[in-house]
N, C-alpha and C positions, 0 to 999 in steps of 0.2 A: 283571389289575387287582389281584388279591390281596384278602385279607380287610380289612374296615374295622376301625377302632380298637376297636369293640365285638365283633369276632369274626365278624360277618356277611360273606358273600361279596359283593363289589361287582360288579355286573353291568355289562358294557361296553355291551351292547345287549339289549333284550328284543323279542320279537315276539308278535304275536297268537296265542293258543292256545285262546281261548274263542269259541265261536260262529263258527268259521272256515268260509267257503264251501269245500266239498269236492265234487269230482266223484265220484259213486258209480257211475254207469253212463253209457253213451253218451247224451249230452244231458240227463242228470239231475244237477242240482247241489242239494245239501242243505247243512245246517250241522251241524258236529260240534265237539267240544271235546277237547283233549288236548295234552300237551306236544309230542308228535311232530308236530303240525301247524305249530308255529312254525318249526322248522328248515328245511323246504322253502322257505318264503317268504324267510327270511334268506339262504339259500344261492342262491336264484334272483336276488335283488337283487345279491348279490356277483358272481354269474356275469355279469349284465348289465353291471356296472361294469367287470369284467375284460375283457369284450368291447369296451366303449367305450374303454378305456384299455389296449390290449394290451401296451404297454411299461412299464406301471406296476409298481412293486414292491408286495409285499403290504402293507407298512405304509401306503402311499398309499391303497390300497383300504380298509383299516381306518379310516383317517382320514376318508375320504369317508363311510363307513357311520356313523361316530360324528357327524360334523358335519351330515349330512343327515337325521338321525333327528328325529322329533317330540319336542319338549321335552328335547333331549339334555343340556341343562345343569341341568335341574331334576329333583329326585327326588320322586316321588309314591308314597304308600303303595299305590296301585292296581297299581303295577308290582312284583309279588311272584312268587316261585316256590315 
């Protein structure tokens, strides 16, 4: 996406990284926070889409991710990194 006009990085997608349900042990789910928790969720959704559309090109999967996202056309200050 590239930097914005004021030099900030424009994010294409963001994912939950705060208070994320995380499995700690067999049968034990707790909540934790950190940027490393957002990537597995995003890649998991991308994987599901790739499985649902096995002949799709990567740009189609990206378009689906962007268009199916919550508030994808709006920018809120709560979506920060």
